[in-house]
Backbone bond lengths (Angstrom), bond angles and torsions (degrees), N, CA, C in turn:
res aa  C-N    CA-C-N  psi(-1)  N-CA   C-N-CA  omega(-1)  CA-C   N-CA-C  phi
1 M - - - 1.441 - - 1.531 109.41 -
2 N 1.322 116.61 142.18 1.455 122.63 178.35 1.518 110.22 -105.12
3 K 1.320 116.21 114.29 1.453 121.78 179.27 1.529 108.85 -85.19
4 K 1.308 116.88 129.49 1.460 121.11 176.02 1.528 108.89 -64.04
5 L 1.341 115.50 134.81 1.459 120.46 -179.55 1.522 110.53 -78.62
6 Q 1.303 115.80 142.99 1.457 122.42 174.05 1.532 108.14 -83.17
7 N 1.328 116.62 158.86 1.468 120.61 -178.46 1.525 112.48 -51.38
8 E 1.316 117.02 -42.76 1.476 120.08 -177.76 1.526 112.58 -69.40
9 E 1.325 118.84 -11.56 1.464 122.81 179.13 1.539 112.78 -95.15
10 L 1.331 117.84 -0.08 1.459 121.20 -173.07 1.528 114.70 -86.06
11 N 1.323 117.22 -2.24 1.469 121.13 179.86 1.523 112.80 55.46
12 R 1.326 116.12 42.09 1.463 120.69 178.15 1.523 109.81 -67.85
13 I 1.322 115.21 144.20 1.457 119.74 176.28 1.522 108.68 -93.99
14 S 1.319 116.20 159.19 1.460 121.19 178.00 1.528 109.56 -78.95
15 V 1.330 116.53 168.58 1.464 120.73 176.43 1.528 109.46 -60.12
16 G 1.314 117.33 -41.27 1.464 120.83 177.86 1.521 112.34 -62.10
17 E 1.318 116.56 -42.74 1.467 120.49 177.56 1.529 110.59 -65.67
18 F 1.329 116.84 -36.95 1.471 121.13 176.11 1.526 109.47 -59.69
19 Q 1.336 116.40 -47.59 1.465 120.73 -178.58 1.533 111.49 -59.96
20 E 1.318 117.23 -35.18 1.465 121.90 -177.75 1.536 113.20 -85.51
21 A 1.317 117.56 -17.25 1.471 121.75 -174.68 1.525 111.46 -67.72
22 S 1.321 115.46 151.91 1.460 121.91 172.73 1.531 108.18 -66.41
23 K 1.320 116.75 129.04 1.470 120.95 -173.89 1.525 112.33 -98.26
24 T 1.313 114.65 153.61 1.466 121.26 168.50 1.531 105.78 -71.40
25 P 1.340 118.69 127.47 1.473 120.96 -171.84 1.533 113.73 -74.32
26 I 1.329 115.29 62.02 1.469 122.06 -179.81 1.521 108.92 -131.83
27 V 1.342 115.26 132.98 1.458 122.28 169.31 1.519 106.66 -113.50
28 V 1.326 116.35 132.87 1.460 121.48 175.69 1.524 107.98 -95.32
29 I 1.323 116.54 131.18 1.464 122.08 174.87 1.526 107.26 -109.31
30 L 1.336 116.00 122.17 1.458 120.65 176.55 1.526 107.93 -101.41
31 D 1.328 115.68 111.20 1.462 124.44 -173.73 1.531 109.65 -95.04
32 N 1.335 116.70 94.15 1.468 122.27 174.88 1.533 113.49 59.84
33 I 1.325 115.84 51.23 1.469 121.69 178.13 1.525 108.26 -83.45
34 R 1.329 117.17 127.43 1.469 119.04 -177.20 1.513 113.80 -93.56
35 S 1.325 119.46 -26.11 1.460 121.37 -175.94 1.523 111.36 -83.60
36 L 1.325 115.15 119.74 1.462 120.40 178.22 1.527 110.78 -65.37
37 N 1.325 117.38 -32.20 1.466 120.58 176.32 1.526 111.01 -65.46
38 N 1.323 117.69 -39.95 1.467 120.28 176.79 1.526 110.79 -63.19
39 I 1.317 116.97 -42.07 1.461 121.06 179.27 1.531 109.45 -60.83
40 G 1.312 116.93 -47.90 1.463 121.25 178.99 1.515 112.36 -60.44
41 S 1.324 116.31 -40.61 1.467 120.28 179.27 1.519 111.77 -63.96
42 V 1.325 117.16 -38.90 1.463 120.20 178.80 1.526 109.98 -67.66
43 F 1.328 117.87 -37.54 1.469 119.64 174.92 1.529 110.54 -58.90
44 R 1.317 116.44 -44.01 1.468 119.88 -179.04 1.526 111.56 -63.76
45 T 1.328 116.80 -41.49 1.460 120.85 178.23 1.531 110.53 -66.12
46 A 1.335 117.14 -41.04 1.467 120.96 178.18 1.528 110.75 -61.47
47 D 1.331 116.56 -37.94 1.459 120.52 176.08 1.532 110.37 -65.40
48 A 1.316 117.13 -45.85 1.467 121.54 -176.35 1.527 112.20 -58.11
49 F 1.338 116.91 -33.28 1.459 120.44 -175.41 1.530 112.92 -110.45
50 L 1.349 116.44 17.57 1.469 122.63 175.47 1.528 112.63 51.85
51 L 1.323 117.54 49.15 1.457 120.30 179.05 1.524 110.62 -76.08
52 E 1.330 115.31 155.97 1.465 120.52 -177.90 1.523 112.94 -63.86
53 A 1.341 116.86 -46.70 1.462 118.74 -173.89 1.520 110.73 -169.94
54 I 1.328 113.87 168.62 1.461 122.76 170.11 1.523 106.63 -123.82
55 Y 1.332 116.39 132.36 1.462 121.91 174.38 1.523 107.34 -105.71
56 L 1.310 115.52 120.92 1.459 123.19 -178.68 1.527 107.57 -98.79
57 C 1.335 116.64 124.11 1.458 119.90 -171.95 1.524 112.65 -126.67
58 G 1.337 115.22 146.85 1.461 121.42 175.29 1.514 112.02 64.79
59 I 1.341 116.04 -126.55 1.464 121.22 -176.77 1.526 113.19 -78.70
60 T 1.321 117.59 -2.85 1.470 120.63 179.77 1.529 108.97 -60.59
61 A 1.323 116.11 124.49 1.464 121.23 -178.53 1.523 110.86 -68.86
62 Q 1.333 114.68 158.52 1.453 121.80 -178.29 1.526 110.64 -118.35
63 P 1.334 116.12 149.08 1.461 119.09 172.17 1.538 108.92 -67.10
64 P 1.290 119.91 158.30 1.463 125.19 -4.75 1.528 110.66 -81.70
65 H 1.279 116.42 137.34 1.468 122.94 175.64 1.523 107.10 -150.39
66 R 1.303 115.93 131.91 1.465 121.54 -175.87 1.530 112.48 -53.91
67 D 1.334 117.15 -43.47 1.466 119.63 -176.63 1.531 112.71 -74.16
68 I 1.327 118.03 -27.07 1.470 119.97 172.59 1.527 108.22 -70.71
69 Q 1.323 116.50 -45.89 1.464 121.57 -177.58 1.525 112.18 -60.23
70 K 1.339 115.80 -33.16 1.470 120.69 -178.25 1.525 111.68 -56.48
71 T 1.316 116.83 -40.09 1.468 119.35 -179.81 1.525 112.43 -98.89
72 A 1.329 118.32 -25.28 1.467 121.16 -179.24 1.525 111.57 -73.25
73 L 1.318 117.48 -26.04 1.474 122.72 179.60 1.529 112.79 49.54
74 G 1.327 116.48 42.87 1.461 120.54 176.86 1.518 115.12 94.25
75 A 1.312 118.65 -5.64 1.471 120.93 -178.07 1.523 112.33 -66.69
76 T 1.333 118.14 -18.08 1.467 119.41 176.17 1.526 111.00 -69.29
77 E 1.323 116.86 -15.66 1.468 121.33 177.33 1.522 111.54 -85.98
78 S 1.322 117.78 -27.39 1.463 120.58 -177.70 1.529 112.80 -94.94
79 V 1.315 117.66 -40.62 1.467 121.61 -175.28 1.528 109.61 -84.28
80 N 1.329 115.89 127.96 1.465 120.21 175.47 1.515 109.69 -67.56
81 W 1.334 116.21 141.83 1.457 119.75 177.63 1.517 109.42 -144.61
82 K 1.321 113.91 159.79 1.459 121.27 -178.90 1.519 107.85 -147.59
83 Y 1.320 117.04 146.22 1.469 121.35 179.52 1.527 110.52 -106.24
84 F 1.339 115.48 140.74 1.461 123.33 173.97 1.529 108.66 -130.28
85 P 1.324 118.19 135.32 1.473 119.99 178.04 1.534 112.92 -59.58
86 N 1.340 116.04 -32.55 1.470 117.69 174.00 1.524 110.37 -142.05
87 T 1.311 114.06 155.53 1.457 122.08 -171.69 1.523 112.29 -67.67
88 I 1.327 117.77 -32.72 1.469 120.92 -179.42 1.529 110.42 -60.78
89 E 1.343 117.46 -37.01 1.469 120.63 177.24 1.533 110.66 -62.62
90 A 1.319 116.65 -41.33 1.468 121.01 178.93 1.521 110.38 -63.38
91 I 1.331 116.12 -45.27 1.464 121.03 179.92 1.529 110.62 -61.44
92 K 1.325 116.00 -43.09 1.462 120.10 -179.83 1.529 110.55 -59.70
93 E 1.329 117.23 -46.65 1.470 120.52 179.37 1.528 111.46 -61.08
94 L 1.336 116.34 -44.09 1.461 119.92 -178.39 1.528 111.73 -66.64
95 K 1.332 117.04 -40.84 1.468 119.57 177.86 1.527 111.07 -62.19
96 E 1.347 116.42 -39.62 1.465 120.48 178.17 1.526 111.21 -63.01
97 N 1.331 116.72 -23.60 1.457 121.69 179.43 1.529 112.85 -100.90
98 G 1.336 116.89 17.14 1.452 121.50 171.44 1.522 116.97 84.48
99 Y 1.317 117.77 15.18 1.465 120.64 179.30 1.524 110.67 -84.35
100 Q 1.322 114.84 143.15 1.462 122.32 169.49 1.529 105.93 -88.97
101 I 1.332 117.20 130.75 1.463 121.85 -175.50 1.529 109.42 -103.38
102 A 1.337 115.61 125.00 1.472 120.81 177.94 1.523 108.76 -124.19
103 S 1.328 115.79 119.68 1.464 119.84 171.68 1.523 107.89 -82.22
104 I 1.323 116.27 140.34 1.461 121.24 177.01 1.525 105.73 -100.65
105 E 1.336 115.16 103.61 1.465 120.01 -171.17 1.518 109.59 -162.61
106 Q 1.311 115.85 168.08 1.464 122.50 175.02 1.523 107.72 -100.90
107 T 1.343 116.15 112.66 1.467 121.24 -178.47 1.527 109.63 -141.66
108 E 1.315 114.71 170.25 1.454 119.36 169.00 1.528 106.73 -64.43
109 N 1.295 117.50 141.78 1.465 123.36 174.94 1.531 114.57 63.52
110 S 1.332 117.25 21.79 1.463 118.86 174.87 1.526 108.48 -72.01
111 T 1.327 115.70 159.92 1.457 121.74 175.36 1.520 107.64 -101.54
112 M 1.318 116.61 126.59 1.460 119.63 178.64 1.531 109.04 -67.50
113 L 1.318 115.90 139.25 1.464 121.59 -176.41 1.521 111.92 -54.46
114 D 1.326 118.06 -39.13 1.464 119.95 -178.51 1.530 112.74 -71.94
115 K 1.325 117.65 -10.60 1.471 122.18 177.34 1.533 111.72 -105.66
116 F 1.329 117.20 -11.47 1.462 121.65 -176.01 1.525 111.03 -76.12
117 K 1.315 115.80 133.87 1.463 122.11 175.87 1.525 107.80 -122.84
118 I 1.329 115.76 127.01 1.456 119.62 -179.44 1.519 111.01 -69.97
119 D 1.320 115.32 157.60 1.457 122.52 166.89 1.524 104.06 -96.23
120 A 1.311 117.88 104.52 1.462 122.76 -173.54 1.523 113.05 -61.89
121 D 1.330 117.15 -14.23 1.462 120.86 178.46 1.531 112.44 -87.07
122 K 1.333 117.32 -5.74 1.466 121.07 -178.01 1.515 110.80 -116.04
123 K 1.323 115.00 141.40 1.455 120.34 171.00 1.523 107.18 -80.05
124 M 1.328 116.32 152.80 1.465 119.90 -177.24 1.519 111.50 -121.63
125 A 1.321 114.15 147.98 1.458 121.61 168.18 1.519 106.03 -123.83
126 I 1.331 115.90 132.17 1.461 120.92 -177.87 1.521 109.07 -119.07
127 V 1.328 115.23 130.20 1.460 122.55 -174.15 1.523 109.93 -103.16
128 F 1.335 115.25 126.82 1.462 122.16 173.85 1.519 107.84 -114.71
129 G 1.340 116.05 133.89 1.457 120.49 -173.07 1.508 115.24 -100.77
130 N 1.302 113.05 176.54 1.455 124.75 -179.89 1.522 111.55 -51.31
131 E 1.336 115.30 144.08 1.458 122.24 -175.74 1.530 113.69 -58.60
132 V 1.323 118.00 -29.05 1.469 121.31 -178.59 1.525 111.46 -102.07
133 K 1.335 116.92 -46.93 1.461 121.54 -172.58 1.524 114.29 -93.35
134 G 1.325 117.52 -13.72 1.455 120.35 -177.70 1.517 111.66 75.00
135 V 1.324 115.95 -160.00 1.466 121.92 178.76 1.530 107.37 -76.51
136 E 1.327 115.75 131.79 1.469 120.34 -179.50 1.528 110.77 -63.08
137 Q 1.341 116.82 144.89 1.464 121.58 -178.93 1.526 111.72 -56.87
138 E 1.325 117.48 -39.88 1.470 120.99 179.19 1.533 110.58 -60.06
139 V 1.320 116.12 -36.82 1.466 121.03 178.94 1.526 110.00 -71.45
140 I 1.325 117.20 -41.72 1.469 121.06 175.70 1.531 109.54 -58.42
141 N 1.336 115.76 -44.29 1.465 120.15 179.65 1.527 111.70 -61.68
142 G 1.320 117.45 -31.57 1.461 121.87 179.84 1.522 113.77 -84.91
143 S 1.314 116.57 -4.95 1.465 121.35 -179.33 1.525 110.81 -85.72
144 D 1.323 115.80 156.45 1.463 120.77 176.99 1.523 111.53 -80.30
145 L 1.331 115.91 -28.48 1.460 120.46 179.82 1.522 109.33 -159.86
146 V 1.319 114.70 168.21 1.458 121.65 176.48 1.520 108.13 -124.54
147 I 1.326 114.52 130.76 1.461 121.01 177.17 1.517 107.48 -111.33
148 E 1.324 115.76 135.34 1.460 121.81 -179.81 1.522 109.55 -118.21
149 I 1.315 115.93 138.30 1.464 120.72 175.35 1.526 107.53 -84.86
150 P 1.340 118.12 120.74 1.463 119.22 178.74 1.527 110.28 -61.29
151 Q 1.323 115.82 135.83 1.466 121.37 178.32 1.529 107.93 -138.76
152 Y 1.313 115.84 143.25 1.465 119.26 -170.40 1.521 114.40 -123.18
153 G 1.321 118.21 -3.31 1.464 121.34 -178.19 1.508 112.85 -89.62
154 T 1.310 116.15 -155.86 1.467 121.22 -176.40 1.519 113.10 -89.88
155 K 1.314 119.29 -18.17 1.468 121.42 -172.00 1.525 114.49 -90.62
156 H 1.301 118.58 -41.45 1.464 122.71 -175.43 1.518 111.32 49.66
157 S 1.321 114.58 45.68 1.460 121.68 -179.80 1.519 108.10 -154.47
158 L 1.323 116.43 128.65 1.457 121.75 177.57 1.525 109.14 -122.24
159 N 1.316 116.42 150.80 1.456 120.69 172.87 1.525 108.55 -60.83
160 I 1.305 116.74 144.86 1.463 120.63 -176.26 1.529 112.39 -59.74
161 S 1.332 117.66 -37.69 1.465 118.07 -179.91 1.534 111.37 -68.52
162 I 1.324 117.04 -32.18 1.472 120.84 175.56 1.526 109.64 -69.92
163 S 1.329 116.65 -45.49 1.472 120.86 177.54 1.515 110.88 -57.36
164 A 1.334 116.51 -44.51 1.463 120.43 180.00 1.524 110.38 -61.36
165 G 1.323 117.16 -44.09 1.467 120.11 179.77 1.512 112.30 -60.77
166 I 1.315 116.58 -43.31 1.470 120.93 -179.27 1.530 110.61 -64.18
167 V 1.323 116.66 -49.83 1.467 120.75 -175.77 1.527 111.08 -68.49
168 I 1.331 116.92 -44.76 1.466 119.94 179.97 1.529 110.72 -60.90
169 W 1.312 117.22 -43.05 1.472 120.42 178.76 1.531 110.66 -59.17
170 E 1.328 116.54 -47.70 1.465 120.01 -178.03 1.531 111.38 -63.67
171 L 1.318 117.55 -46.10 1.463 119.86 -179.37 1.521 111.08 -67.52
172 H 1.324 116.99 -39.59 1.466 121.21 177.41 1.535 110.17 -58.34
173 K 1.326 116.73 -46.26 1.479 120.50 178.94 1.527 110.15 -57.17
174 Q 1.328 116.14 -45.01 1.457 119.22 -177.96 1.529 112.03 -66.93
175 F 1.324 117.90 -40.97 1.462 120.13 179.09 1.525 111.31 -65.65
176 K 1.320 117.88 -31.24 1.475 120.76 -176.69 1.523 113.14 -81.75
177 K 1.347 118.11 -11.85 1.469 120.02 179.57 1.510 111.41 -70.67
């Protein structure tokens, strides 16, 4: 029988311990995300996988905000974040610091996530786009590559927080090998 663990049995680390912990070398870039719940969800996922930071760009709201906090459940306190008026500025800074930039989008010549292999010697930044328009073409053009999540149904569209969870999990697994 499997007994459900109580909160005190989960070996959670403190915010201070999170800040000091070795991070998964991934920065998430949110490109003009309008849903505060999506932003909060990405913060929570970034906390779960010890990501380096989240870059909030354009119209993407910034903490503190009640609706972000509702889904982030305190992850805005542990995960480092930075705001940029536009996504190209964020990409430029990350490239100058040696990050490989991957837009998560459906494009010609994209690499399917299940076929993508990280370069363990490079830090990565992954761009997630607006809920309606996706990642802007200018941002795709500024990226080093495009990764696509394989989808087989009729919609070929996932919520950004779901997309972030899928991609972060896959990249985290690869970095930890």
